[in-house]
C-alpha positions as CSV (number, residue, x, y, z in Angstrom):
1,X,83.3,100.6,112.3
2,X,82.9,96.9,110.8
3,X,82.3,98.5,107.3
4,X,85.5,100.7,107.6
5,X,87.7,97.7,108.0
6,X,85.9,96.1,105.1
7,X,86.6,99.0,103.1
8,X,90.3,99.3,104.1
9,X,90.6,95.6,103.3
10,X,89.1,96.1,99.7
11,X,91.5,99.3,99.2
12,X,94.4,97.1,100.1
13,X,93.3,94.5,97.7
14,X,92.7,97.1,94.8
15,X,96.1,98.8,95.5
16,X,97.6,95.2,95.3
17,X,96.1,94.8,92.0
18,X,97.5,97.8,90.7
19,X,101.0,97.1,91.5
20,X,100.6,93.9,89.9
21,X,99.2,95.3,86.7
22,X,102.0,97.9,86.8
23,X,104.4,95.0,87.2
24,X,103.2,92.7,84.6
25,X,103.2,95.8,82.1
26,X,106.7,95.7,82.4
27,X,107.3,92.3,81.4
28,X,107.6,92.0,77.6
29,X,105.2,90.1,75.6
30,X,104.9,90.2,71.7
31,X,104.9,93.5,70.7
32,X,107.0,96.8,72.0
33,X,105.6,98.5,74.9
34,X,106.8,101.9,76.4
35,X,105.9,100.7,79.8
36,X,108.9,98.4,79.2
37,X,110.9,101.1,80.1
38,X,109.1,102.1,83.3
39,X,111.8,101.0,85.7
40,X,114.9,102.3,84.0
41,X,116.5,105.5,85.9
42,X,119.1,107.4,84.2
43,X,122.2,109.5,86.2
44,X,121.1,112.7,84.9
45,X,123.2,115.5,86.5
46,X,124.1,113.2,89.7
47,X,120.2,112.6,90.1
48,X,118.7,109.2,89.3
49,X,115.9,110.4,87.1
50,X,113.0,108.0,85.7
51,X,113.5,108.0,81.8
52,X,109.8,108.8,81.1
53,X,110.3,112.3,83.0
54,X,113.2,113.2,80.9
55,X,112.7,111.6,77.5
56,X,109.8,111.0,75.0
57,X,109.2,107.0,74.4
58,X,107.5,106.2,71.3
59,X,106.5,102.7,69.4
60,X,106.9,103.5,65.6
61,X,106.9,99.8,64.8
62,X,105.7,96.6,66.7
63,X,109.5,95.3,67.4
64,X,110.9,99.0,68.0
65,X,111.0,101.6,70.7
66,X,112.3,105.1,70.2
67,X,113.6,107.1,72.8
68,X,114.0,111.0,72.5
69,X,115.4,113.0,75.3
70,X,114.2,116.3,75.8
71,X,118.1,117.5,76.8
72,X,120.2,116.3,73.8
73,X,123.4,116.2,76.0
74,X,121.7,113.5,78.2
75,X,121.9,110.9,75.0
76,X,125.0,109.2,76.4
77,X,123.6,109.0,79.9
78,X,120.3,107.4,78.7
79,X,122.0,105.0,76.3
80,X,124.1,103.8,79.1
81,X,121.1,103.5,81.6
82,X,119.3,101.5,78.9
83,X,122.3,98.9,78.3
84,X,123.0,98.6,81.9
85,X,119.2,97.6,82.3
86,X,118.6,93.9,83.0
87,X,116.2,93.9,80.0
88,X,118.7,92.8,77.5
89,X,118.5,95.8,75.0
90,X,120.8,97.2,72.7
91,X,120.0,100.6,72.3
92,X,121.5,102.2,69.2
93,X,121.9,106.4,69.1
94,X,120.9,107.6,65.8
95,X,121.3,111.4,66.0
96,X,119.0,112.8,68.6
97,X,117.1,109.7,69.1
98,X,118.1,106.2,70.4
99,X,116.3,103.3,68.7
100,X,115.8,100.1,70.7
101,X,115.1,97.2,68.4
102,X,113.3,94.3,70.3
103,X,114.6,90.9,69.1
104,X,111.9,88.2,69.0
105,X,111.7,86.3,72.1
106,X,113.3,82.9,72.4
107,X,111.2,80.0,73.9
108,X,113.9,80.2,77.1
109,X,113.2,83.6,77.7
110,X,109.5,83.3,77.3
111,X,109.3,80.8,80.0
112,X,111.7,83.1,82.0
113,X,109.3,85.9,81.8
114,X,106.3,83.7,82.6
115,X,108.3,82.4,85.9
116,X,108.6,86.2,86.7
117,X,105.0,86.9,86.3
118,X,104.1,84.3,88.5
119,X,106.5,85.5,91.0
120,X,104.7,89.0,90.6
121,X,101.3,87.2,91.2
122,X,102.5,85.5,94.4
123,X,103.9,88.5,96.0
124,X,100.6,90.3,95.2
125,X,98.7,87.3,96.9
126,X,101.1,87.7,99.9
127,X,100.3,91.3,100.0
128,X,96.7,90.3,99.9
129,X,97.0,87.7,102.6
130,X,98.7,90.4,104.9
131,X,95.8,92.9,104.5
132,X,93.3,89.9,105.3
133,X,95.5,89.4,108.5
134,X,95.3,92.9,109.5
135,X,91.6,93.2,108.8
136,X,90.9,90.0,111.0
137,X,93.0,91.5,113.7
138,X,91.1,94.7,113.8
139,X,87.9,92.8,113.8
140,X,88.8,91.0,116.7
141,X,90.0,93.9,118.5
142,X,86.8,95.4,118.0
143,X,84.9,92.5,119.5
144,X,87.3,92.4,122.1
145,X,86.6,96.1,122.9
146,X,82.8,95.3,122.9
147,X,82.3,97.8,120.0
148,X,80.4,94.8,118.1
149,X,78.6,91.5,119.0
150,X,80.2,88.1,118.2
151,X,77.8,87.7,115.2
152,X,78.7,90.8,113.5
153,X,82.2,90.4,113.8
154,X,81.8,86.7,112.5
155,X,79.9,87.9,109.7
156,X,82.4,90.5,108.9
157,X,85.3,88.1,108.8
158,X,83.4,86.0,106.4
159,X,82.8,88.9,104.3
160,X,86.6,89.7,104.5
161,X,87.4,86.0,103.5
162,X,85.3,86.3,100.5
163,X,86.9,89.6,99.6
164,X,90.3,87.9,99.8
165,X,89.2,84.9,97.9
166,X,88.0,87.2,94.8
167,X,91.1,89.0,95.0
168,X,93.3,86.1,94.9
169,X,90.9,84.9,91.9
170,X,91.4,88.2,89.9
171,X,95.4,87.8,90.5
172,X,95.4,84.2,89.3
173,X,93.2,85.7,86.0
174,X,95.6,88.5,85.6
175,X,98.7,86.3,85.7
176,X,97.1,83.6,83.4
177,X,96.4,86.4,80.8
178,X,99.9,87.7,80.8
179,X,101.3,84.1,80.6
180,X,99.2,83.7,77.6
181,X,100.3,86.8,76.0
182,X,103.9,85.9,76.7
183,X,103.7,82.5,75.4
184,X,101.8,83.5,72.2
185,X,104.3,83.6,69.4
């Protein structure tokens, strides 16, 4: 029973890390990355469709993304979605493909991206702390129900605290690595 609570806590922490990795992947560092367009949804015949499900995204050069919709009639909708995204992109249609040149990042924009990365890290830590709170509540409930001794529950609580501490350190390391990536010119 105590092991189940610990496993559930570790699963929650790893899921929080996955979300953080995905969010940090969307932040632009020096070179073009197809993950940059992951959050973009296109109005495709009245349905908000993820761009990756309706087009091929390629990185032919370090500062260029190309998007080739499978349905050529959707080029205008894809271009509109790219322009309206908060990524500050300037898509250029070229026949049946859309070229997206990525301008070099200014110092101000880099600092803004670092703030966003830190915000993602803090959100991840909040999620981890919530998982810890839930685990500690479950452990207290197990002790109250008499399913485990107080010593066993205390050991499990310490184990949970260690797991949360390690998880938070990993978050700090991921954010620091992304920050270094972003600030690198």
